[in-house]
N, C-alpha and C positions, 0 to 999 in steps of 0.2 A: 978613644979620640976622635979616629977617623970619621967613625957614624956620626956624632957629637957634630963634627965640622960640618957634614953633608946636611943636616937636619938645619943648622944654623944658616946655611944658604939658602934653602928652600923658604925657610921662614923671611929670611930677607927679601926673598922673589915675592912672597905673598903681601908684603908691608907695601914694596915698590908698586905692585898692583892695587891700590887704593883700598885694599883691604883693612877694614878699621882694626884698631888696635885691641878692640873688644873681644874680636874674633882670635888674633894672634894669642890674647891673654887663655882664654879656653883652651887653644890649640896644646898651649904650654902646659896647663892643667893636666890636659890628657895624657900627654907624652910622660910627666912626671908622675902621675897616675900608675901608668902600666910601667914603672921602673926604667925607661928606655935613659930619660937622663934625668938629673934633680931640676926642680923648678928655678933654684937659685943660679943655675948656669945661664938662665936668658939674660940675668940683671934688668928683670922688666921692672921700673919705678917710674916715679912722676916724671923724672928728667930726661929717662930714656924714650917714653911716648910725650916727648916734646910738650911738658907740660899739661897732658892731660892724665886726667886720674886711671888706674886700672879698675876693670868692672867689666859687668855684660851682663844686661837686664833681658826682658822677654821681648824687646822692641829691636834687639841685636844693636844698641848704642851704648857707648861708654857713657857718658853723661846726657844729663837733660834736666827738667825741671820737676818740682815735686810732685809726685803722683804714686798710686800704689804700684808698685814691683815687687817681682819673683824672682830670684838669684839661684843658683844651682852651682856648689862648690865641692870640691873632693875634700874628705877629708885627709887629715895628715898635712896637708900644705904649711910649710912655714911661717910662723909670726908676721904681722906690719905687712900683709897683702891688703892691697887698694882693691874695694868692691866696685863701687861707683860713684861719681862726681854728681850730687846735685846743686842745682844751681838757683841760687835765690833772686825771688824779685822784689824788689822795692814796695815796703819798706823794711824788707825782711833783710838781716844782718850776717844771721848765726841760724845754727841749726840744734837741734836737742833730739838725744835717741831713748827710748825705753824699751819695755819688753822684755822678751827672753835674752837678754844679752849676756846671761852666764858670767860678765866681766871679761868677757873674748871679743864682742863688738862694741866698737868707738867710732863716733862722728867727729868730724873737726868742723871747727868755726867755719869755714869756707865751703862745707858739705861734703867733705870726702868720707865715705863710708868704708872703715879696713876692719880687719880681725887681727887682734893682736896675740892670740894663742892660736895652734890649732885644734882644728875642728876634731872631733871623735862621734861618727854617726851612730855607734852603739851606746852611747851616753845622750845623744839627743838626734833624733833625726830630721828635724827641721826646727827652727828658730822664728819665731812669731814677732817683729820689730813693730815699734811705731817712729816715725820720724815726723817733727814738728820744726816751722821756720818763725824764728822770732826777731823781734825788731831790738831796738838799739836798750830798752829798757827791760827787755824779756820776757816783753807779751808777746803770745802765739799769735802770727798773723794766717798761717797758714799750716792744715793739719790738725792733728796726726793723723798720717797716711799710713796705711798698713805697709810693711816692707817682708816678703816670706824668705827664708833662705833655708833652702833644701839642701843637706849635706849627703853630697854623693860617697857611696860606699866605693873604697879600695880594699884589695885583699891585704889587711893586715891581722887577719886570725886564723889561725889554724883548724883542721878539722878533728875533734878529737873524740873517741870509741867512747860510749856510755858505761861502758867495763870495762876493766882492767884486764880481765881475763875471761873469755867463753868456755862452757862445756855443751856438749851435744850427744847423740847417740841416734844411730839409725840400724834399720834390721838389712840384713843382708837379702838380695833380690827385691829391694825396695824400688818402685816404679823411679826410672830416671827423669829429673826435670824437677820432681815435685820438693820443695824446701822442705827441711827437717829442722833447721835451726838458721836464726837469725841474728845477725851482727847491725848495731847502727851506732853512728856517729853524727856529732852535731858540729856547725862551724857557725859563728856569732856575723859573720857576714852576712850580707843582703842575699836571701834565697832568692831573689826574682833575676839577679844579675849571675853572670858567671862565676862571680866570687864565692857565691855559696852552692853551687850544684857539685855533688860529691859522687866521686866512682869509687866503687869497689873491686878490688880483683887479690884472686891468691895469688901469693909470692912464693909459696913453699910448700911442699906438702911431702910428709914424712911418715914411713917409709915410702918410697916411690918407685914401687915395684916395675921392673922392665921398663923404667921410664916413662908409664904410663898414670895419666892423672884419672884419679877414680872421684875426683869432687868437683863440682864447678860452683860460680857463684854468679846470682844476680847483679850487674854491675851498677843496678839503679836502687834495688830495694835490699841489697845485702842477703837474700836469701840463699843458704849452703844447700846445694844437694848434689844425687849421683849423676855423673855422666852414665853414657852406656854400658862403657867398659865396667866403671866401678859397680851396677846393677847387677852384670853379670860374675863379676869377680870377686868381689868381697866376700871373706871368708874368716868368720871369727877365731876359726879352729888355726889358720895361718896367721892373721895379724889382728888381734881383739882391738887394735886401737890407733888411732893416728892424730899427727899434729899437724896443724895448718898455722900457715901466717898469713894474716890477711890485713891488705893494707888499703888505706882511704887517701882520696886524692880532690882537691878540691880544684876550682876552676875546670872542671868536665876533664880532668886529666889532659888539657890542649896546651898549657903553656909552662914554658920550663923554670917559671917564677912563680908554681904552685906551692903550695904546703902538702905534706902528708902525715899519716898518723900509722901505726900498725897496732895488731893485738893477735894475742896466740888465743887458737880454738883447738879444743881437746875434744876427740869423738869417740865414741867407744861403738864398735860394731857389735850389735845381736844377733842371736841366730837368728834364722826365719821360722817363725811356727807356723807359715802357710805351705802347708805340702798335702801331696793327694792321700786320701785313705787309700788303705788296701783293699785289692780288689774284692768285689761284691758277687754272691752266688746267690739269685733267686729262684724258687722252684716255680715252674711252670703252671699256669691255669688254676694257681691258689685260690680258694675260696674263702679266703680273707676279707674284712669289709678294707675299700682303699679309700684314699691313699695309705699307703701302708711306707714308715721309715725305714730305709734301709743304711744308711749311713750317715756322716756327718763330716764336713769340713771344719779343720780346726779354724776359728775365726780370725778375720786379718789381724796384723799386728797392733793394729791403730782402729779405735771404736770410730763408728758412724759409717764403715762402709758398706755397700749396697751389695747382694748376691744375686748373680744371676747364672744359668745353664744355656750352654753352646754348644747345638747337635751339628757339626761338621759333617755328619755323613749324610744331611738331608732325608731321612728316615720318611715315609710317606704319615706314620704318628709317631708322635714322641711322647713316651708315655713315663715321664718323670719331671719333677719339680724342686723346687729348693725355698726354704723361707729366711728371714733375715737372721736368723741365727744361725745358719747354715747346714741344717738338716734337710737330706736329700730324700726324696719320697719317690716310690712308685705308685703311679695314678689308677692303673687295671692291669688286669691278668696278662702276662706276657704268655706267649707261643713259641718254645724253641723251635718246632717245626717253621715257624713263620721267619723269626729269628732268633739264632742261638747265641748273640753276643750284641753286649751296646759300649759304645766309646763314645763319650763326650766330655766337656770342659765345664770347671764351676770357673766363675769371673766373679772378683771382686772389682767394685770402681768407687771414685767416689761422688759427691752429692753433682757434680757436673759431668758425670757421666765417664771420665777419663779412669782407663784400666790403672790400679795400683801395681799391679805385679803380673807377671805370668800367668796363664790360666793354668787349672790343674786340671790333670788327667783322671777322670772318673772312669774306672771299666766296671761294667756288669756283663757276668755270666751267666744265661738262663740254664736251671737245671733240668735235665731232663726227667718226666715220668712214663710211664707205658702208659700211654694214651692213643697208641695207633696199633692194627692188627696188621698181620703180614699182609700183602699183596702179592697175586701171582704176576708172573714178566707178562703174562698174554693170556686172554680167555683160554686158549688150547695150545700147548707147547705140544711142536712136531717135531718125531726122532725117528731115525731111519736104522735098522739093523739087516745086515747080511744074512741070508738063511743058511750060511755055512759059519756064524759067529760063532767064537769058542766059548766055553762054558768060563763064567767069570769075567768076560771082555765087558767093557765098559760102553756102554750105548749112547750115554750124553749126559747132561746135567740139567736137573730145573732148578734154576736160580730164584728165587722168591725175596721180594723186597720189606725192609721194614723203616716206618720213617722216623722211629724213635733213634736216639742217640747211638752210633756205630761202638763197638766193642765195649757195651755196657749189656748188663742182663738184661735190658728191656728190649733188644735187639738180635738176641741169640736164638736162631730158630732151629726147631727139629722136626724132620721130616718121617712122613708113615704113609705106605701103601695100606688103603683102606678097600679098594675093590679091582677087579681085573676082570674085563669082559673083551671077548669069551673066554671062559677057564676051559679050552682046548689047547694041547689035548689034556691040561691041568691046570688048576688054580697056582698060585706062586711062582710063574715063572721067572720072575721080576722082583730084584731086589735094590732100594733106595735106600744108601748110606745116612744114618740118622742126621748128621749135622753139615754134611756138604752138598746133600740133593743128588750125589751122582747116581745114576740108576746103572744097573748090572743085569746079564742074563745067569741063571744060577742053576738050572735044571737040567735043559738038554738043548740040543739044535731045531732051529725053525726050518719049519718048510712053506714056501709060498704059498704052493698050492693047496696045503689046508688051511691054512689063515694066513690071508695076506695082512692083517692090522688087527692090533690090541690096544686097547681103552684102558688106562688106568686113572683112579683117580685116588690124591695124594693127599693126605693131613698137613699142613704146612702151621706150627703153634709157636707162641711165644710162652712167657710164664702166667700170660692172662689171656691172649686171646688166642683163636683157631680159625684158619681159613683151608678151604677144600680146592685144590686145581686141579686141571685136567691133562693128562698127556697122551697122546697119538703116537703110537709105534706101528711105523711102516716097515712091513717086513718086506726084503728087497731082493729081487734075482742076482745070483753070481754068473758071471762070464765062464762056464763051463763048457761053450759050445763054439765051435769055429766057423766061419764062413765057409761055403762051399759052392765054387762056380759050378754053374748048368755045364759047361763047354771048358774042356782044358785048351783048346785050340781055337782062335774065332781066324784062322787060314790067313791068306793074302790079301792087302791092300793094295792099290795102286792110286796116288794123286798128282796130278802136275805140282811143280813148285810155285806157282803162281796162286795155289786155293789160298782164299781169303782165310785172314787169321779169325777164329772163334768158329770155323766151321765143325760141326759134328763130323768125326769121318768112321766114327764105330761106336754101338750100343753093347754094352756087357751088363752080366747079370750074377748075381752070388747069394744067397740066401743063409739065414742064421737062425737056430731053433730057438735061442734064448728067448725073453718075455719081449715081446715087440716095443718100439719106442721107448727104449733103455739103451741106456749106453753099452749094454752087453751085447743087443743085438743091430745095435746100429754099424754100417758098413761103409768103412773108408778105403778107397782105392789109391793104389801109390806104384808107382811106375818104378822099376828095379833095377831092369836093364834095357840097353839098346836107342836112350834119349838123351847122350851125353851133353846133346846141344840145349836142350831144355825145352823142345819146340812144341811138346805134347802136355797136356793136363785133363785130369778127370774130374768130373763133378757129379756128386752122388744126391740122387733124389730121395728127401727125409723119410718119406713115404714109403717108397716101394723099392728101396734100395739099389736102383738102376743106377749103372754108373753110365757117364758121355765122357768119350774118348774127343778132345778138341784141340784145334791148332791155337796153340799159345804165341808162337812165335812163328814167322813164314818158313817155310821149308826149302833147302838149298842142293838142287841137286849138285852142283859143283863141290858142295863141302860134303855132303853123306847121300848117297842115293838108294840105301836099301836101309832100313832099321827093323832090327829083330828085337819087339818089345815084350818085356815079362812083365806082370800086371801081381800086383799082391794084395790082397783083402785081408784087412785087419778091422778090432774092435779098437774104439777109444779106451774102454773098461778095459784092465788088463786082465788076462787069462788066470783062472784059479793057479796053486799049485798042481803041477802033474799034468795039465792041459797045456799043448803047444800047436803052432800052425805048422800044416803038412803041404803037400803039394796038393792037395784037393782045394788050398786057398788061393792059388796063383794059375795063371793062364797066360796064353801067350799069343800075339798074331806078326804079321809080316808086313811093313809098310814100304813099297817102292814108290819112288820119286822119279816121275819123271822130267825131261828138262824141257825148258821155255826160255826161248830169247829174251832175255831182258835189256834194258837200258844201261848203258853206263851208270853206277854208284858214285858219290860224290862219300870223301870219308868225314865231310861236315856239312851240315844244307846252310850254314851261317859263316862267313869269315869273317872278322873284323881285323882293322889294321889302323894306324895313326903315322901320319907324315905330317911335316911343316909345311904349311901354303908354299913356302918360299923353295921347294926341293927343284931342282934342276929337271929341264927334261930329259927323259929318258931313264929318269931313276925307277927302280924295283920298287915297289909299294906294297906287293903281296903275292902270294902264292896261292892257287887252288888245283887239287887236283882228284882226278876222278878213276876208277875201276871197271872194267867189263867183265861180268860175271863168267861170259865164253871167252876172255882173254883177247877179245879185239882188241886193235888199236884205238886209242879215244885222242879226239880233233876237240880244240877248244876256241871257242868265239863270245863274245861280250854282247848284250843284250840291253837297251835300257840307257846308251852313254850319250844323254841328250846333250852334254856340255863338248863332247870331243876329246874328254881330259885323258883316256885311258886308252892301251891296248894289250892283248894277251897272246902272248906265244902258243900258236896254236898247237904245238906238240909238248910243251911242258907245263902250260898253265900258268905261268910266270906274267904277271901284272905290272905293265911300268906306265909311267906318265909321259904324255905324248902333246901336251900343253901347259902350260903356267897354270897353276890352280889357283884359288880365290876361296879363301874361307868366309869373306864377306858376302860373296855370292849363293854360296852354298857350306856348310860347315860340317855336314854329314853324306856324302856323297854315295848312293846306292845302284848298283848295276847288278844283272844276272849274269852268271856264267853257265853257259851252255856246254855241255859233254857230249859230243856224238861219237857214235862207234861207228870206225871206219870200214865199210864192206857189212856183209849181211845186211840186215833192214834198215841200216842206218837210223838207229833207234836214238834217242835223246833224253838228257834229264837236265834241269837246271838247278842252281845254288845261288846263293846270296852273296854278293861282296859288299861289305859296308867298309868305306876309308872315310875315316875322322880326322879333318883337314886342323892343325895346332896354328894358333895365330900366331903370326910376327907383324911388327909395330910397321906397317906398310900404309898407314892412312893418316893424313896430317890432322890437325884439330881442324873444326869449323865450329862456326856460331850455331847453336840448337835451332835457330830459325831466323826467317828475314827480319829485323829489327826497323820498321820502318815509321813506327809511331813514336820515337822518343824525342823529346822535346821539351825546353825551360821557357818561362814566360818571360817575355821581353818587355820592360829592360828586366835584368836580373838584380833583383836585390840584395842576395847574398850569395855567396858559392854553394854552388849543391851538386846533388851526383844521380847517376843513374846506374841500375845494375843490369847486368847482361850474362848469358851463360853460353858455354862452350860444350862440345862432344865432339867424339871420334866416332867412326866405324868399327874400330880395332874391337876385340874381344875384352871384358869387362873383367879385371881380375879383382880377388878375393879385397885387393886393398884401394878399390875402384879408381877414379882417375884423379891424376894429378898436374893439371893444367899450370903454367906459368905464362903470367900476363905483363905486356911491357907497351910501352906507345911505340907505333912503328916511325917516329920521325922525331929525332933530338930537337928539333925546331920547333915542336909542339910543346914541349916540356916547362914553357914558362904560362901558357895558359891551362893545360890541362895535366892530371894526372890519374893513374889507372893503379889502383891496389886492390890485392887477391883477398875474396872473402874466405872460400874456400876450395877444393880441389878443382872446382866444374864453375864457382861465380867470382865475378870480381864487379870492381865499382869504379867507374869513369865518373871525373870528378873535376869541377872547374876550380881555378885556383883565385880568379879574382872575378867582377861583374861587368869589364868592361868589354860586353861582345856585341857586336851586329845583329841586327835582325835578317838573318838569313840560314843557310843549311850550311852546315860543317860538315864534312866528310872525316872522321878521323879514323885513321889506321891504327888497328890494333894486331900487335905481334903475339901468336898464342903458341907456344911450345908445350909437349908432350912429356918430354923426358922419357923417353921409352929407349927401348935399343935397337936399331939406332933411332937417336932422339930427331923427331920431326917437328917442324913449326911450319904456321902459316899467318901471313899479313893479311887479317881482314878490315874492311870499310865499315865503319859504324855510324848511321847519318844521324845528326843532331840537329834539331830545328829551335831556331830562337824565334820566337811568335809573341804576338799579342796574346794575349788571354781574354775568356771569357766565363765567367765561371770554373776556373782551374781547368780550362779547356783551350787547346790551340784552335786561335779562329784565324783563317786565310782568306782571303777575298779568293772567288773561284777564279781560275784560269782560264782564258780562249782555248775552246778545244780543239785540235786540228779538225778543218771543214767546215766550221761552223764560222759566219759572215761576224764583222765585228758590228756594234750597236747602229752605226751610221749607213752601213751599207743594209741592215736589215731592214733599217724604216724605209729607206730608198725601193727596198724590192718589195714591202708593202703596200706603198705608194702607186706604185707602178700596177700592182695588180689591183688596186680598186680605180684604177683609171682606165683599164682593160677593159673591169667588168662593167664600169658605166657607158663606155662606147658601145658595146654588145648592145647591153641596154635601150639605149639611144636608138641604134639602128634597128634593133625589134620593134619598137614604138612607132617611128616612123614608116616602117612597112606595114604595121597593121591599121593605121591610120590611113594611108593609101588605099589597101584595100577596102576599106570599109566607106571610101568615096567611092570609089568604084563601083562597088555594090549599090549604093544608094542611086547614081546614076541609070545605070541598067534598069533598077527596079521602077524608075520613074517613066523611062523609055517603054517600056513593057506595059503600063498603066495607059500609055497615050493608045496604043495599038490595038488593045484586049476589046472586042466587041462588047455591046451590053447585052445583059440577057432579059429575057421577058420574064 
């Protein structure tokens, strides 16, 4: 009731705003049509409209003269509703109505057209009437004119399904979204309006396994199809049938006043006959005429499917095809050695090229035939056998290959020796195992001096092919001779302790009677006694077996003055059983080291230390020590202390700070420490001392540069801003810099504002536009938030100036020492005056000199005698 009252208030306002009663009438019809209120609630009649009849024509007027008219009226309205008031022109005094009145439409003598029954659009959607004006005698004086009345639809018919029950079937694994059954409903309301727009939906699915919908419906067409889950999970063995409750709703399902209908749909799930065939086996290199049918896929559940093959392996050649009966063919001979198996897929599609179901996996195995002979591993297989090898020992293996399928009769290989060269001391010295290819020595021991090499020809065969392979057997010497030194003692050697590392101090020689240039005759020299410090090494000449004794590390008289060295000569190849090294394979020599005065030696050549740059004067920052080999005392000093920051205790080598350190001046401070022996030759040595200074927050922030060009165009049309950047000289941490920015004076806060952009940048903004044309020096306070926190107030000059092409334009000011314009003009005039005076004087002098010259010339001519 409250809603109706509100609507009445709105309508009353429209009427008071001079809206025609016809508009009010149509609005009332619309509200009644949508069942918001009843048309009778408005009490619209002739009296309510102040003597005007109701109605609405195509010109938006409630009444008017007799002329062709068109009206739109919603069906279902209550009877006795006025439509239009025709006005008579004399001599017409009454009106007459004819046409498709259907006993519904009438006209009063005064011309008021109305309907006395409810209209029904489904009975007649358009009424074509004629109205005539008559005089007092009943004669037609005007008209008849056509009056067309369109009956507007209201939602007064519910949708109805065409069948009371629907039945359908679907095969498991059918393509989701492809309809397999349609439900249809009709609605007598106007299909061009919302009243006749139908929406379908599934209300219920029984059974509903795991609360998953297996079916879906197109809400416009009523087509029922499988969901993706239904396509995968439907199984006739688990649930052979399903029941759906499907509803249809008019008004597009958008109104609470819509009508609905429902119907049951029974669905039978059928087994999917689209299944992959069994794996196929095809013999390679078949001579049958191609193409050859190899298998068939069961045709798709429904007729009309189009079949194709998909090769997901992207093989260089794809020798298969399928026809529209589902028969699959191989189109050319296959080679197992090229590819032993194929996996591809059969696809069924509809006429639009959409897949009807998941593809079927087709597996083809290529069956092997014996079409490959055995192959040798190399042109010649080289093996070695020692001359003392025992009878029955394995020498090596000849491994041939066959490209045919492994573990089949086609790839089983047999080995047989067909020739031995030379046949010394006899033929048949070797045996090859028939199926493994292992070669054995079977007759007697071999001697390298008699025959150093044998060549075997071995036949390798499968059931159809034979191949000859060649084996070379080298007889190698055994290590049955020991190295013998040519000297058992090389005497005494004397070298100073400063002899250069790498120097050869002795040459030694041993010989071996085994075969030259083999592991049995090569000699390695090893020091077994007298060199516990590891100062010596021995290198062997691979051609002559000569040994060179060299210094590997410096000699040290103070550590060991005399070395009694024992050297052992050995072969890299083990000796045969029963043979051992003896005293002939060893030698000795005596090495005497003489003393040399040496400089002190530091325990480390580079010493590194870290301290804070804020350490107090006199703080110990490091320590370096050295030792004199002769045991003399050592004195320490510094070299390269260019900033005078450090001092060293000459007796202990402790290093102290003697001045304030500054990381910003030098973060890694390098000096040399000099160690000098006290007494003796005063020899010295140096080492490096590196001092890393760790930063403390001792530098306040500053502007990154001098900002001299900041300006705003005068007059300022809108508040603006400028960006500036800050930095400091302390070390940059991994977090970066995080400065704070603020105005340096609270009195400026009504004119200016500073806002932080990031850790290093800020924005200076104006708060209004009322600035003078001059330079403002804005104090900015910048803090670094360090430990301890430091801050600095800087001045940022900002100029308000007139702009030309967005650039600040300022008249050039008079430079110091340059005269003003008036003075410059006076100086210029004075200069011209002086120049004029000088020119005048010169002119008069030249004129006077010329007059004197003319007088002298005249006088001379008077006194000069005449010549004959």
